MIPA-688890 format. One line per field, with one value per residue (C-alpha): residue in three letters; x, y, z. Coordinates in pm, whole numbers, plus 50000, padded with zeros to 5 digits. Layout:
N
type [ALA  ...]
X [X  ...]
Y [Y  ...]
Z [Z  ...]
END
This chain:
420
type [UNK  UNK  UNK  UNK  UNK  UNK  UNK  UNK  UNK  UNK  UNK  UNK  UNK  UNK  UNK  UNK  UNK  UNK  UNK  UNK  UNK  UNK  UNK  UNK  UNK  UNK  UNK  UNK  UNK  UNK  UNK  UNK  UNK  UNK  UNK  UNK  UNK  UNK  UNK  UNK  UNK  UNK  UNK  UNK  UNK  UNK  UNK  UNK  UNK  UNK  UNK  UNK  UNK  UNK  UNK  UNK  UNK  UNK  UNK  UNK  UNK  UNK  UNK  UNK  UNK  UNK  UNK  UNK  UNK  UNK  UNK  UNK  UNK  UNK  UNK  UNK  UNK  UNK  UNK  UNK  UNK  UNK  UNK  UNK  UNK  UNK  UNK  UNK  UNK  UNK  UNK  UNK  UNK  UNK  UNK  UNK  UNK  UNK  UNK  UNK  UNK  UNK  UNK  UNK  UNK  UNK  UNK  UNK  UNK  UNK  UNK  UNK  UNK  UNK  UNK  UNK  UNK  UNK  UNK  UNK  UNK  UNK  UNK  UNK  UNK  UNK  UNK  UNK  UNK  UNK  UNK  UNK  UNK  UNK  UNK  UNK  UNK  UNK  UNK  UNK  UNK  UNK  UNK  UNK  UNK  UNK  UNK  UNK  UNK  UNK  UNK  UNK  UNK  UNK  UNK  UNK  UNK  UNK  UNK  UNK  UNK  UNK  UNK  UNK  UNK  UNK  UNK  UNK  UNK  UNK  UNK  UNK  UNK  UNK  UNK  UNK  UNK  UNK  UNK  UNK  UNK  UNK  UNK  UNK  UNK  UNK  UNK  UNK  UNK  UNK  UNK  UNK  UNK  UNK  UNK  UNK  UNK  UNK  UNK  UNK  UNK  UNK  UNK  UNK  UNK  UNK  UNK  UNK  UNK  UNK  UNK  UNK  UNK  UNK  UNK  UNK  UNK  UNK  UNK  UNK  UNK  UNK  UNK  UNK  UNK  UNK  UNK  UNK  UNK  UNK  UNK  UNK  UNK  UNK  UNK  UNK  UNK  UNK  UNK  UNK  UNK  UNK  UNK  UNK  UNK  UNK  UNK  UNK  UNK  UNK  UNK  UNK  UNK  UNK  UNK  UNK  UNK  UNK  UNK  UNK  UNK  UNK  UNK  UNK  UNK  UNK  UNK  UNK  UNK  UNK  UNK  UNK  UNK  UNK  UNK  UNK  UNK  UNK  UNK  UNK  UNK  UNK  UNK  UNK  UNK  UNK  UNK  UNK  UNK  UNK  UNK  UNK  UNK  UNK  UNK  UNK  UNK  UNK  UNK  UNK  UNK  UNK  UNK  UNK  UNK  UNK  UNK  UNK  UNK  UNK  UNK  UNK  UNK  UNK  UNK  UNK  UNK  UNK  UNK  UNK  UNK  UNK  UNK  UNK  UNK  UNK  UNK  UNK  UNK  UNK  UNK  UNK  UNK  UNK  UNK  UNK  UNK  UNK  UNK  UNK  UNK  UNK  UNK  UNK  UNK  UNK  UNK  UNK  UNK  UNK  UNK  UNK  UNK  UNK  UNK  UNK  UNK  UNK  UNK  UNK  UNK  UNK  UNK  UNK  UNK  UNK  UNK  UNK  UNK  UNK  UNK  UNK  UNK  UNK  UNK  UNK  UNK  UNK  UNK  UNK  UNK  UNK  UNK  UNK  UNK  UNK  UNK  UNK  UNK  UNK  UNK  UNK  UNK  UNK  UNK  UNK  UNK  UNK  UNK  UNK  UNK  UNK  UNK  UNK  UNK  UNK  UNK  UNK  UNK  UNK  UNK  UNK  UNK  UNK  UNK  UNK  UNK  UNK  UNK  UNK]
X [91515  91491  91140  91083  91408  91445  91146  90900  90779  90403  90144  89831  89554  89334  89421  89116  89121  89150  89434  89632  89612  89714  90002  90127  90092  90292  90552  90600  90685  90975  90826  90871  90511  90354  89989  89800  89465  89336  89241  89434  89441  89100  88918  88678  88431  88663  88616  88250  88184  88019  88351  88210  88346  88013  88127  87772  87662  87714  87394  87416  87224  87001  86779  86417  86339  86519  86331  85997  86082  86219  85902  85804  86146  86150  85805  85872  85989  86234  86304  86651  86631  86643  86636  86652  86404  86635  86900  86669  86734  87103  87048  86802  87058  87231  86896  86816  87146  87080  86736  86882  87136  86855  86825  86875  87190  87353  87259  87402  87732  87746  87682  87961  88200  88108  88136  88482  88605  88425  88536  88902  88855  88928  89242  89377  89309  89498  89799  89792  89763  90009  90269  90258  90211  89848  89660  89459  89279  89063  88819  88637  88317  88027  87732  87355  87090  86750  86386  86119  85813  85719  85621  85986  86032  86012  86256  86500  86477  86537  86835  86986  86945  87084  87395  87464  87460  87741  87938  87856  87806  87472  87272  86897  86800  86449  86368  86491  86812  86865  86839  87092  87323  87280  87130  87167  86875  86511  86303  86056  86223  86091  86400  86744  87041  87389  87713  87979  88258  88204  88468  88481  88760  88805  88777  88798  88954  89213  89281  89353  89572  89771  89810  89933  90182  90332  90354  90533  90768  90880  90964  90627  90520  90170  90103  89795  89704  89431  89508  89313  89418  89635  89849  90008  90353  90565  90590  90492  90228  90237  90005  89863  89778  89676  90045  90196  90275  90509  90596  90565  90615  90267  89955  89669  89331  89170  88993  88653  88362  88590  88761  88546  88644  89006  88909  88700  89014  89160  88874  88672  88304  88217  87863  87972  87712  87748  87559  87565  87595  87503  87620  87583  87869  87768  88085  87910  87749  88041  87955  87585  87625  87856  87886  87767  87387  87190  86816  86674  86356  86510  86822  87071  87369  87499  87863  88033  88369  88655  88518  88161  87848  87826  87484  87499  87236  87067  87117  87082  87157  87239  87583  87870  87739  87420  87449  87360  86985  86944  86637  86854  87020  86683  86590  86909  86819  86459  86584  86849  86597  86362  86629  86835  86726  86846  86800  86927  87217  87160  87214  87502  87799  87673  87885  87681  87858  87787  88019  88026  88029  88121  87874  87837  87515  87614  87748  88094  88419  88665  88997  89178  89449  89356  89322  89540  89774  89936  90090  89733  89549  89217  89073  88744  88370  88328  87991  87913  88201  88513  88637  88553  88725  89016  89294  89208  89179  89522  89667  89493  89628  89974  89946  89842  90143  90372  90223  90144  89830  89599  89450  89096  88953  88941  88708  88394  88573  88715  88701  88568  88255  88034  88177  87944]
Y [91318  91669  91765  91698  91512  91138  90909  90777  90978  91023  91176  91314  91348  91652  91993  92050  92069  91677  91665  91958  91853  91495  91629  91829  91535  91313  91578  91606  91233  91309  91197  91384  91475  91616  91728  91694  91864  92028  92331  92542  92457  92503  92586  92286  92205  92343  92692  92718  92533  92685  92728  92565  92252  92070  91821  91781  91615  91264  91114  90963  91143  90839  90773  90683  91036  91181  90950  91045  91417  91374  91404  91728  91877  91776  91925  92259  92514  92644  92299  92178  91860  91867  91562  91683  91465  91409  91267  91032  90725  90741  90827  90528  90263  90501  90598  90233  90194  90523  90393  90062  90249  90375  90042  90080  89873  90058  90393  90309  90185  90500  90730  90569  90606  90975  91054  90909  91130  91446  91391  91404  91683  92007  91869  91746  92087  92258  92023  92089  92463  92487  92304  92584  92871  92942  92890  93207  93053  92846  93039  92921  93071  92876  92776  92839  92613  92784  92698  92955  92746  92612  92298  92206  92227  91848  91783  92029  91884  91534  91654  91823  91509  91293  91505  91551  91168  91172  91420  91749  92058  92195  92492  92553  92910  93057  93340  93627  93449  93383  93758  93837  93572  93677  94032  93980  93731  93826  93838  93591  93283  93031  92856  92719  92521  92680  92483  92683  92449  92487  92623  92782  92897  93257  93174  92818  92916  93127  92842  92591  92844  92885  92514  92501  92786  92610  92286  92452  92645  92305  92176  92033  92046  92132  92029  92162  91847  91591  91232  91010  90662  90484  90184  89979  89872  89649  89824  90167  90341  90497  90804  90866  91235  91483  91587  91248  90954  90957  90715  90748  90515  90572  90757  90897  90949  91250  91379  91438  91376  91234  90977  90681  90708  90638  90365  90202  90169  89969  89718  89886  89978  90259  90404  90771  91033  91406  91644  91977  92245  92613  92921  93301  93509  93855  94072  94372  94164  93985  94150  94055  93773  93696  93322  93060  93001  92705  92677  92345  92391  92563  92346  92604  92775  93131  93194  93525  93514  93736  93740  93822  93645  93297  93145  92770  92515  92236  91879  91847  91504  91595  91458  91640  91752  91945  92323  92513  92569  92946  92935  92778  93118  93278  93035  93111  93481  93398  93202  93465  93738  93547  93503  93817  94120  94339  94165  94454  94423  94068  94145  94390  94218  93869  93576  93282  92947  92571  92287  91913  91718  91348  91134  90764  90596  90530  90898  90767  90856  90609  90610  90299  90124  89926  89556  89442  89735  89855  90159  90301  90481  90654  90965  91081  91073  91312  91453  91771  91714  91752  92060  91915  91588  91696  91717  91395  91213  91332  91192  90857  90839  90912  90614  90393  90508  90445  90102  90192  90144  90450  90656  90532  90203  90236  89932  90143  90350  90061  90092  89739  89781  89816  89523  89233]
Z [92779  92632  92512  92142  92087  92071  92154  91904  91612  91671  91436  91601  91349  91447  91564  91786  92169  92196  91944  92084  92451  92339  92133  92429  92667  92428  92379  92748  92747  92517  92182  91854  91767  91453  91436  91101  91017  90702  90912  91155  91534  91689  91370  91381  91651  91921  91779  91860  92181  92483  92665  92978  93153  93182  93450  93579  93254  93371  93226  92872  92604  92551  92856  92881  92990  92681  92449  92604  92546  92199  91992  92163  92119  91750  91679  91860  91599  91846  92005  92086  91867  91486  91255  90892  90697  90403  90638  90826  90601  90671  91030  91102  91196  91439  91589  91651  91844  92030  92142  92251  92460  92687  92862  93239  93261  92974  93115  93454  93291  93075  93372  93570  93279  93213  93580  93590  93309  93426  93783  93671  93412  93604  93774  93439  93281  93572  93508  93130  93158  93451  93239  92968  93203  93096  93421  93366  93074  93320  93534  93853  93718  93878  93664  93680  93548  93549  93510  93398  93499  93841  93665  93659  94031  94087  93806  93944  94296  94147  93951  94258  94465  94189  94143  94513  94536  94280  94493  94312  94519  94413  94571  94528  94432  94420  94189  94402  94478  94115  94037  94312  94172  93808  93756  93377  93369  93333  93653  93504  93645  93891  94037  93955  94055  94119  94080  94278  94171  93793  93550  93214  92976  92865  92492  92353  92019  92190  92425  92147  91969  92293  92327  91968  92023  92328  92130  91843  92087  92217  91876  91766  91410  91276  90918  90745  90544  90517  90619  90384  90499  90751  90655  90941  90823  91051  91389  91242  91034  90688  90657  90315  90284  90017  90027  89980  90209  90510  90790  91163  91467  91611  91530  91743  91560  91721  91412  91569  91343  91072  91301  91209  90845  90928  91171  90894  90678  90963  90972  91250  91199  91441  91452  91492  91402  91372  91603  91429  91695  91636  91806  91818  91948  92047  92068  92234  92513  92676  93005  92997  93245  93538  93474  93226  93238  93107  93047  93150  92941  92636  92641  92550  92720  92740  92838  92885  92714  92615  92259  92358  92490  92336  92287  92207  92150  91931  91872  91497  91367  91001  90910  90754  90414  90466  90479  90810  90869  90898  91124  91400  91452  91486  91754  91940  91939  92048  92345  92450  92423  92655  92935  92927  93133  92856  92517  92311  92068  91973  91601  91641  91473  91579  91448  91334  91333  91289  91380  91404  91735  91708  91901  91952  92055  92414  92455  92547  92367  92218  92413  92310  92110  91794  91883  91594  91538  91862  91687  91629  91912  91922  92108  91957  92001  92301  92203  92390  92633  92411  92585  92927  92877  92656  92919  93098  92764  92671  92989  92929  92571  92709  92944  92647  92447  92735  92797  93159  93354  93291  93580  93485  93375  92995  92934  92881  92606  92398  92020  91972  92180  91873  91680  91621]
END
């Protein structure tokens, strides 16, 4: 079957990295695919991510250790956790679910599910990019995770042992070896872990734009419109948008932090919360580091990119309506200054940005088909791992649409897991 001709008409709601990889995967299967989003491709959360495939992040966000550290992180003026007081009443039910997710059995199940997606992530990205002739967008960069204080030595050793048990290649580096590996870092470091198999992308926004260009070149359509409601009709779905209603055979909801609103209209209550992520992009400092670097204590990441040095951090649970908090950008500068050997130029043309990460209490995405409406599929809720898990998620959605067994067990990612 010729690409883009024949097959079902499928609407993908969301033009971020999840939506565009999914649209391409469905298009490769021979479907006629349209992508709908009120913004252009990659202009939402995909625009501002760290550009790093964080495959080593296999632990759920809610664990006993995380909950023990949370008060200190919240009270620290430069801490990585922010809970705006005026949003707390709305956040409270989600927080209770998040705390409950720290139970040992649930953490173990979540870790297994995250490891399954992350373990398949790089190979899936290679297939996706190879298909459109964009292999060079993915770089075998390596990744450094550093500690400034010797007090973190035991925690670093434990993390290395834990990840090696899960099959990750991890090297231990003392301070001098860290400096040799990354001269762009300050000499005031104690130790670190190096992940030689880690990957990054050159520029996440440019990557999504390239995915979109390939999709359109193959006959795909991108509509800049807001989908307000889904109405299953017979064997298809009617999309009610701000530009009118139109019909399609199938739909994939990949609308990030807005996805649960569309699911609610279909009878599903999904406790999705928004982690507001902040970044600085420093266009003059793109050569400051050789590879992505994360700080275990400060909980932020710096990635050298084609567009500059990107500094990313914060877990701010503040919903979709509150304005950005300006002091978060000052905190990112504070952390970057502390770790870079040359902290100059952090204000020269710096881009400040805030975006919305969709997060569920158990830290797992939804990759599933509606239990009552088989023409409606879901791919959202990837928290910090949207870029990492996008290409494998697209392949899994493709299997759902084909009605074939997926490469991974999708039970942990089912959309009904929060229903009472």
